[in-house]
N, C-alpha and C positions, 0 to 999 in steps of 0.2 A: 639536598635528596636523592635518591639511590632513582634512576630512571630504567623501566621494568622496559626491555624489546624483545618486540618475537619478528623470527628471521622467516620470510616465507620461502620454501628452496628446497632442494634436496642434492647440491651441486659441488662444485671448488669452490665456487664463486661464493656458496653462502657460508662456506667454512672458511674461508678466508674473511668472510665479513665478519664473522663469530669470534673469528681470533682477534682481530682489528680489535672490535665492540671491545672486549674481554680487557685491553690494557686500560679503556677510558675511569679516571678514577668515578665517573659517577654512574657507571653502569650497576645499573641492581641485578635482578633477574633476567635470565635472558632463557627465551626461548626460540627453537627452530621447526619449522614443521615443511617437511616430514623430518628433515636434516637427514644423515649418514653414518655409518661408524665412526664418523671420526669429531661430529657436532656433540655427538652427548659429553666429551671430552671437558666439553666448554659452556654448557647451557643444557636445559633440557629438550629432548626430541618430543614431539607431537603428534600423534598416528594423523594427522589431516593432510591431506593432499594438498599441495599447490595450486592446485583450477577449483578446491569446496571454496570456494570464496564467500561464498554466505557463512558455512561452518567457523570458517577463520575469521569472522567478523564476531559471529558470536566469543569465541574463544578472547578473543582480545576483549571484547565486554565484560566476561567473564571476571577475569582475572585485572581486571583494569590497565590494560598495556600502555603504557604512555608513547611509544612510538612503533611502529608497522614497517620492517623495512623491505620489499620484494626484490627478491633478486632474479627469476625468471620472465621470462615475456608471456608464456601463455596463460598467466593469473593478472596480465599486464591489459594482454588484448580483451580478457574477458569482465574488464570492468572492475576491479578488486578495489581500484583506486577510489574509484564512483561511491562502491558502495560502503566504503569506511567511510569515505566524507559524509555522506547521507547521514550516517549515525554515530558523527561528531568525536570518529577515531581519530585521530593523526596517524598518518600514514607517506613514505618517501614514495615518489612513483610519478610517471607520468598519467593525465584518465585515459580513457579509451579511447577517447578523440581524438589525442594526441600521439596516444603509441598506434596509432592507424600510421604512422613515417616506417613501421618496421612489420606489423600484422600483416599490410597488403604495397605488396611490390608495386601493384599497380597504382595506388594512390600515393605511394613515395615518387615515384618516375614522374607521374605527371603532378604534382607537387614541386618536383624541383625543376622542370620545366616549364613551371608558370610564375617560381621565384628567380628564375634565372641564375638557378647552382650549376654549372658543369659537371655534367654526368653523360654518358655514351649514347650516342644516336640508338633507339630503341621501339619495341611495339609491342602491344598486349592486345592478348587473341582468349577471344574464349571456346572459340570454335576449332577443333585438330585442323578440319581441311584448310583453315585460313590461315591456321601457325605455321604448317605443313610447307603450304607454298611459298609466305615470307623467307622461311628458310632457306627454299630453293632459289630463293631469287636474290639472297644476299652474298649467298656461299659461306664456307668457311674459310679460317676460326672462326666460331660466334662464338656465346654465351645465351643458354634456356636455362629459364626461373620460375620453380613454383611460385607463384606473388603470394602466397599463405606461410604460414610457419611450418617450417619441415624440420627444425632443430638443425640447423646448419647445413643440411643435407639435401638442400633444395635447388643446387647449384652446379651444373654442370656446364663446364670449359670445354667447348667442342672442337677438337683439331680437323676433322673431317665432316662431309657435310652423312655421312650415313652415322655417325655419331653423334649429330644435331637430330636428325630421323630418329634416333634408339631414343634420346635425350623425351622428344616430343610425345612419344608412345610412353615408356615410365611415367610420365606425370600427367599426360589429359586420357591416354586410352587405356591404357592399365590403371590408373589409379594408384599408383606405389604411396601416391602421399596423401591418399583420401580428396578432403573438401579443400586441402591446402594448393592442389592443383586444378582445378577449376580453371584457375586464369594463369595463363602463362606471361610472365616477359623476357622479350628476345632480345638479347644486346648487340653490338660489337665488342667486340673482341679488342681489350686496349695491353698492351703490351708496359711492363714494369715493374717495379717491388709495389707490395700491397701496405697499407699504415691503417694501425688504429687510431683513431684520434677520441679521445673522450673529452665532456666538458659538461660542469654541472652546473644546473641554473635552477633559480626559486623563481621561476616566471618573469622576473622583471632583469635580475642579471645574471652573469654565469663566472666560471671560472674555467680556467683548462686546465687539463692535465698534461704530465710530459707524453711525448710521443711510445706508442707502443708498436709490436710486429706481432700477429699472428701468423703461425701455418697450419695452411687447412688441408692441406693434401695430405693422402695417409702413407704416401711412400716419401721415401729420401728423396732428394732433388726435385721437390713437389710433383710425385709421379701419384698418377690412381685417382684414385674419386675422395671429394668434400667430405668435410669431417662437421663437427663442431668446433675444432680448433685444436689442435695435437700438443702446442706450446707458444711462446711468446718469448719476448724480452722488451725490457724498457729501461731507458730510453734511447731510444737509435741513433746511434752514434754518427753517423750522416747526415743526418735531419738537423740542419742551421736553425736558431734562431728566425734568421730571415725567411725561412722556408716556415715555419710553424703560424709565423704572422700572417703570408700567404693564404697558407689552409682557413688562417680564424677568421681573416678580411673577409676572403670570398667562399668558406664554406660554412663556417659555424655564426659567427656573426649574421649571415642572411638569416640563417636556415630558423635563428630564435624568430626576430624581426618577422618575416612572413608568415608563422605558423601564429606571431601572434596578433595579427592580422589577420589570419583565418578566421579570430575568434578561438583558437585552442594555445593559448601559451602552455608553454611546456615548462613543466618542472619536473624535475629528475635528473638522470643521466640521459644525458644527447652519446650514441657510438656511432659515426660515420665511419666507413671502412672507408677510405682511399685507395685510387691507383696513382701513385707518381708516374704519368706518363709521357711517352713521347709527345703527346697535344697537349700536356699540362697538366697539373691535379683535378682529378674526374671525380666525383663517387659514385662507388661501386652500388652502394647500399648503405640505407641509417639503421641502427639499432637503437632500440627506447630503454638501456639498460646497459652494467654492465657488460661487458665482453665476461667470457668462461675463463679462460685463461690466461687473460688481459689482468682480470680483478686482480689475482693471485697477487701476480706482480707486482700492479701498484700499490697492493698492501702492505708489500713489502719494502717499497719504497716511501709511504706515505708517513710524514712526522708529524703532522694536524692532528687531534683529536678528533677521529671518526665521528664519533656522536655527536659533538660540537657542529662538526662539518653538515650533516644530515640533519639536526634540527632546525641551524640556521636555514638550509633550505625548505624546509617547510614552513618556516616560523617567514617565510619572506624576510629575512634579514641577510640573505648571504654579501652582501657587498659588507658585513660589519665586521667578518672576521675573514684572516689572513690562511691561506691553505699553503703549507711549506712542505717541501722533501729532502729527502734527504741525499747525503751524493751516493756517486757510485750508480748501479748495474745491478738490474734484476733478470732474471730467468724462471720460467715454469716450464716445465716439463712432463707430457703426458704419458702417462704408463696407460695401455690399452686392454683388453684382454680382444685374445686372438681371433680375427674375423671382423672385428667393429671396420668401415659402419653396415656392413651386411652383419649375417647372423651369427650371432656367438652365446658359449656355456658359462653359466656363474656359477657361484658356488666354490669358488676356489680358494681356499686358507689363504690369508697373507702373510709370509712375515718379516721382519729386518723393518717395519718402518722406527721401532723406535732407536735402533741402532744409524738407520740416515739420520734420522734428530736430531745426535752426536755431530755429525759434521758441520764443524766451522761455517754457518750464513745460510743453512739448511732450514728449511720448515717443509713438513709433507701434508699436506691439503686433500684430504680423503673428498672423493666422489661418487662412482660406483662403487657404492660397498657397504656393507649391513653389519650388524656388530650382533651374532648369534653362540650363546651359550661360551663368553668368553674369548668369541674370536673372530677378527673381522674377517669376512669374506667378502670376494668379487660379487657385486650386486647390477651393472651398468657396461657399456660400453666403454666408459673414460672412466678410469678406476681407480685412479691417484694423479696430481700434482705434483711433481717434488721441484720446488722452490728453490731460488739462493740469490744472494746477493754478494756482490764483491765491488773491489773499487773499480777493477773493468769487466768489459763484457768476458773476456775469455775466462776471466778468474769464477766470475759465477758461475759460467758453465759449468767451470771445469770440477766446481765444488756439487754440482747436481748430478750430473754424471757419478762421480764419484760416491754418490750416496745411491743412486741408482741401482748399484751396482752391489748393492746389501739388503735389496729389497727384490723378493720372490713371492711368485704363486705361478700354478698352471697356466701356458699360452700369454706370460708376459709381453705385449709389446710397444714397443718406443721405435722412434727417430733419433739415428744418432750425430745430424747434420743441421737441429736445429741453431738459428742463428748465425749459422757460416757463412752468410752471405754477405750478412751484415759486419763481420770479420772482417771480410776478405775487400771489402767494401769501402772499412774505416780506417 
């Protein structure tokens, strides 16, 4: 019997989930709310925003949706899973209480401290003057974070004291992230490469994904402002099975155990962002859903039927199925609008996507796009994710960049050094 699915969200992550779900022999009707210019080719876009939780539940009931899959963090923080479950609707994702591990950095840090999960030394503040005093006492380098959800842009890695003071002014005084900056977390700076870890759980059991790495900074050489993610690679050639086992034992397993002890058993995707620092493995932050650029890479590597996996998770039967991966490597390079993550223009026609998709190993996922009068146009800061797979990481990156050169729109911007540090380490 065919399974009708609703995907909530509009980015590249949701396009990738739709692309993978469409491959399931059991998939029925596929709806994406609100979707983008690319998801319309895989299912029906529904003009309901991801944050309109009650309307999404109404739609799911009206269409007798068998499974809803939540992509972004905002609806999870708003309690979409709780709303759906109260109506007897099957939905993939953590409860509002469990999603606090992402929606409140202050909660997350205090949780890690109490659970003994390795993380950077930190302070939490709601008072601007006290936060400023703390920063001046600690000195630079130091990291300043808006506690709430800020689309990945609320993290400031400050190399100097004036930079840290300016970050606090942005977040707490000028309130550029609005309520998300009412509380700040100030952390010690950690050196070393960042690693993205994903694990899927049904609240009782969990399964690990391969390692991946996101590139957050807008500029090449990891310079400039933080973004929501501008390119990923997976798996990391220099992360050994022994390191993955250590990550599981020190971070993933104790997090699920501690959350259950809190009375908020986690069901869905847990995504800890880690630093492999000189002080050991440290958790920078937790996310309660797939990473944006990471998801696109994972969907290219996943061999298992995604629908089977998600339904097993929702039904508490994750232990009964295997999670299999294709050999090789994947990358996902984000094409942005000029000016992102600050102000940027929209509405530019995009050409070359079809040509790019003809490059062996390449699939272009759309993110900040819209389809108007037969033309795909830019509508967001992160416009496209050009994914590629290969037997080696070098081959995957080569194919992705070859495809990127075929895509054109006014103001196209991307980093040409995604994955180069990992290539030099492997």
